[in-house]
C-alpha positions as CSV (number, residue, x, y, z in Angstrom):
1,M,-3.5,-41.1,-45.7
2,T,-3.5,-37.1,-46.7
3,P,-6.8,-36.2,-48.3
4,T,-7.3,-35.5,-52.1
5,L,-9.8,-32.9,-53.2
6,S,-10.8,-31.6,-57.0
7,T,-10.6,-28.4,-58.3
8,P,-10.6,-26.7,-61.2
9,A,-7.4,-24.7,-61.6
10,L,-5.5,-22.5,-63.8
11,V,-1.5,-22.8,-64.2
12,L,0.6,-19.5,-63.3
13,H,3.9,-20.3,-63.3
14,T,6.5,-23.2,-63.2
15,M,10.4,-24.6,-62.4
16,Q,11.9,-27.1,-62.6
17,Y,12.2,-29.9,-60.0
18,K,15.0,-32.3,-59.5
19,E,16.1,-34.5,-62.9
20,T,12.5,-35.2,-64.5
21,S,9.5,-32.8,-61.9
22,V,8.1,-29.3,-62.1
23,I,6.8,-27.3,-59.4
24,A,4.1,-25.0,-60.3
25,K,1.7,-22.7,-59.1
26,I,-1.6,-23.1,-59.4
27,F,-4.7,-20.7,-58.7
28,T,-7.3,-23.1,-57.7
29,R,-10.7,-22.7,-57.4
30,Q,-11.0,-24.6,-54.2
31,L,-8.5,-23.2,-52.4
32,G,-7.4,-19.7,-54.0
33,V,-3.6,-20.1,-54.7
34,R,-1.2,-23.4,-53.8
35,S,2.7,-25.1,-55.4
36,Y,2.3,-27.9,-56.2
37,I,5.1,-30.9,-57.4
38,L,4.6,-32.6,-60.4
39,K,6.4,-35.6,-60.2
40,G,8.1,-37.2,-63.6
41,V,6.7,-34.4,-66.3
42,R,9.8,-33.6,-67.9
43,K,11.0,-37.4,-68.4
44,G,10.0,-39.6,-71.5
45,G,6.4,-39.9,-72.0
46,G,6.0,-37.1,-69.6
47,R,5.3,-34.7,-72.7
48,T,2.0,-34.3,-72.9
49,K,1.5,-32.9,-69.1
50,Q,4.2,-30.0,-69.4
51,N,1.9,-29.4,-72.4
52,L,-0.7,-28.8,-70.3
53,L,1.4,-26.3,-68.0
54,Q,1.3,-22.7,-69.9
55,P,0.5,-20.0,-69.1
56,L,-3.2,-20.1,-67.9
57,S,-3.7,-23.3,-68.9
58,Y,-7.1,-24.5,-67.6
59,L,-7.5,-27.8,-65.4
60,D,-9.3,-30.1,-63.9
61,L,-7.2,-31.3,-61.0
62,V,-7.1,-33.4,-58.2
63,V,-4.7,-32.3,-55.3
64,Y,-4.1,-33.9,-52.1
65,N,-4.4,-31.3,-49.7
66,N,-2.6,-31.6,-46.2
67,P,-2.9,-28.2,-44.6
68,K,0.7,-28.3,-42.6
69,T,3.0,-28.3,-45.4
70,Q,3.1,-25.3,-48.4
71,L,3.9,-27.8,-50.9
72,N,2.1,-30.7,-52.1
73,Y,1.2,-33.4,-54.9
74,L,-0.9,-33.6,-57.9
75,K,-2.9,-36.7,-58.1
76,E,-4.8,-36.3,-61.3
77,I,-3.9,-33.4,-64.2
78,A,-6.4,-32.9,-67.3
79,P,-7.5,-29.8,-69.2
80,H,-10.3,-28.5,-68.5
81,V,-13.3,-29.2,-71.9
82,R,-14.2,-25.4,-72.7
83,E,-18.1,-24.7,-73.4
84,V,-16.4,-22.2,-75.8
85,P,-13.8,-23.6,-78.4
86,Q,-10.7,-21.0,-79.4
87,I,-10.9,-19.4,-82.6
88,M,-8.0,-17.9,-84.1
89,E,-8.4,-15.9,-87.7
90,D,-4.8,-15.8,-88.4
91,M,-1.3,-15.4,-87.0
92,S,-2.1,-11.9,-85.9
93,D,-5.5,-13.4,-83.6
94,E,-2.6,-15.9,-82.4
95,A,-0.3,-13.2,-81.3
96,V,-2.9,-11.2,-79.2
97,H,-4.0,-13.8,-77.5
98,N,-0.9,-14.7,-76.1
99,A,0.6,-11.4,-75.1
100,L,-3.0,-11.6,-73.2
101,R,-2.5,-14.0,-71.7
102,F,0.8,-13.9,-70.4
103,F,0.0,-10.1,-69.7
104,M,-3.0,-11.6,-67.1
105,T,-0.8,-14.5,-65.9
106,E,2.0,-13.1,-64.9
107,L,0.0,-10.0,-63.3
108,L,-2.1,-12.5,-61.0
109,Y,1.5,-14.2,-60.2
110,K,2.9,-11.3,-59.0
111,T,0.0,-9.7,-56.8
112,L,-2.2,-13.0,-55.5
113,R,-1.4,-14.9,-52.4
114,E,-1.1,-18.4,-51.1
115,E,-4.0,-17.3,-48.3
116,E,-7.4,-18.2,-49.3
117,P,-9.4,-18.6,-52.2
118,M,-11.2,-16.5,-54.1
119,P,-13.9,-18.1,-56.6
120,E,-15.6,-15.1,-57.9
121,L,-12.1,-13.9,-59.2
122,F,-11.7,-17.0,-60.6
123,D,-14.4,-17.2,-62.6
124,Y,-13.8,-14.0,-63.6
125,V,-10.2,-14.6,-65.2
126,V,-11.7,-18.4,-66.7
127,N,-14.4,-16.2,-68.4
128,S,-11.7,-12.9,-69.6
129,S,-9.6,-15.7,-70.6
130,Q,-11.8,-17.2,-73.6
131,F,-10.6,-14.9,-76.1
132,A,-13.1,-16.7,-79.0
133,E,-15.0,-14.5,-80.6
134,K,-14.5,-13.8,-84.1
135,G,-13.5,-9.6,-84.7
136,K,-14.0,-9.0,-80.6
137,N,-12.3,-5.9,-79.8
138,L,-9.2,-6.7,-77.2
139,S,-7.6,-3.4,-77.0
140,N,-9.3,-2.8,-74.0
141,Q,-9.1,-5.6,-72.4
142,P,-5.8,-4.9,-70.0
143,I,-7.8,-1.7,-68.3
144,L,-10.5,-4.0,-67.9
145,F,-8.7,-6.4,-66.1
146,L,-6.2,-4.3,-64.3
147,L,-9.3,-2.6,-62.6
148,T,-11.2,-5.5,-61.7
149,V,-8.3,-7.8,-59.9
150,S,-8.2,-4.7,-58.3
151,R,-10.9,-4.9,-56.5
152,Y,-10.7,-8.3,-55.7
153,L,-7.3,-7.2,-54.4
154,G,-8.5,-4.4,-51.6
155,I,-6.8,-1.5,-53.9
156,E,-8.9,-0.6,-56.3
157,P,-9.0,2.9,-57.6
158,L,-11.8,5.4,-55.9
159,D,-14.0,6.7,-58.5
160,N,-15.2,10.2,-57.1
161,Y,-14.4,12.0,-59.8
162,S,-15.8,15.6,-60.3
163,Q,-14.8,19.0,-61.7
164,R,-13.3,20.0,-57.8
165,E,-11.3,17.1,-57.6
166,P,-10.5,16.1,-61.7
167,L,-6.7,14.3,-60.9
168,F,-6.2,11.4,-59.5
169,D,-3.6,10.7,-57.0
170,L,-1.5,7.7,-57.4
171,P,-0.5,7.1,-53.5
172,D,-3.9,8.4,-52.5
173,G,-6.1,5.9,-55.0
174,R,-8.5,8.7,-55.6
175,Y,-9.4,12.1,-57.4
176,R,-8.1,15.1,-55.7
177,F,-7.7,19.0,-57.1
178,S,-4.0,19.3,-57.3
179,G,-1.4,16.6,-55.7
180,E,3.0,15.8,-56.0
181,N,2.0,12.3,-58.2
182,T,-1.4,12.9,-60.0
183,L,-2.6,11.7,-63.4
184,D,-2.2,14.3,-65.6
185,T,-6.1,16.0,-66.3
186,A,-7.2,13.3,-69.9
187,T,-5.6,10.5,-68.2
188,S,-7.4,11.0,-65.0
189,Q,-11.0,11.0,-66.6
190,L,-9.7,8.3,-69.0
191,L,-9.3,6.3,-66.0
192,H,-13.0,7.2,-64.6
193,Y,-14.7,6.3,-67.7
194,Y,-13.4,3.0,-67.8
195,L,-13.8,2.9,-63.2
196,Q,-17.3,3.3,-64.9
197,A,-17.6,0.6,-67.4
198,V,-15.9,-1.8,-64.9
199,N,-18.4,-0.4,-61.4
200,E,-21.5,0.5,-63.6
201,G,-21.8,-1.7,-66.5
202,G,-21.2,2.0,-68.3
203,P,-19.6,2.3,-72.3
204,I,-15.3,1.9,-72.9
205,P,-14.5,4.9,-73.9
206,L,-12.8,5.0,-77.6
207,T,-9.5,5.8,-77.3
208,T,-6.1,5.9,-79.1
209,L,-3.2,3.5,-78.5
210,K,-1.4,6.3,-77.3
211,Q,-3.7,6.9,-74.7
212,R,-4.3,3.3,-73.2
213,T,-1.1,2.7,-73.3
214,E,0.1,5.9,-70.6
215,L,-3.1,4.4,-68.6
216,I,-1.4,0.8,-68.5
217,N,1.6,1.9,-67.3
218,R,0.4,4.3,-65.2
219,L,-1.8,1.6,-63.6
220,L,1.1,-0.8,-63.5
221,D,3.3,2.3,-61.4
222,Y,-0.2,2.2,-59.2
223,F,-0.2,-1.5,-58.5
224,Q,3.4,-0.5,-57.6
225,L,2.7,1.8,-54.9
226,H,-0.5,0.1,-53.4
227,L,1.6,-4.0,-53.3
228,A,5.2,-4.3,-51.5
229,E,6.1,-7.4,-53.5
230,F,5.0,-5.9,-56.8
231,R,8.0,-5.7,-59.2
232,N,9.8,-5.9,-62.3
233,F,6.6,-6.2,-64.3
234,K,7.5,-7.3,-68.3
235,S,4.8,-8.5,-70.3
236,H,2.9,-4.8,-71.0
237,E,6.0,-4.2,-73.0
238,I,5.1,-6.9,-75.7
239,L,1.4,-6.3,-74.9
240,H,1.6,-2.5,-76.4
241,T,3.9,-4.1,-79.8
242,V,1.0,-6.7,-80.3
243,L,-2.1,-5.0,-79.7
244,Q,-3.5,-1.8,-81.7
């Protein structure tokens, strides 16, 4: 008999499978990223389960864990009860929260491989996806998320910023005096401040929407340069329209 395992999990992606089932790619705390078949989710009476499979849905799972196959079955699925409830002040809040979830989900889906558990990253994502605090400024969240995830992926930018080496070189992942593919002076300095905030708990810099948009776009270029399969990222385009 195939052993089972209980684990909290986050939904990354789903696709239809046969007539009534789906295959879900899920980031589990115990096993890392895994793919599971959910039987009968799309038939009559299975609507509740299908509603649980939204991007970044936080779930408690009991899964069949056969190490000899990459595609196992889910035995049980239930929503995880969060300690902090979701609070929406108005529809604009909901639009921002949804855009952030799609952004975070797409980044994880396109960067995490089905290899090994990453419990610290899982816990960070869970905490980052709880946008419950009223009036919380979420405008910096995409940049902080990109930089933190890069650390867990082993491609974190080296923060060796100085007056002698003030320009961040995208291919080399470090600051240099000059280079063919470097960020401009202002964006390089801004990246330095964000890296200080992530690595040392420094203050988050005051920025404009234009500055944040430029830095997000260039960080996505950085991911593409350093991760061979990172292509066709889309959700930041929606994010830029709703996150002021």
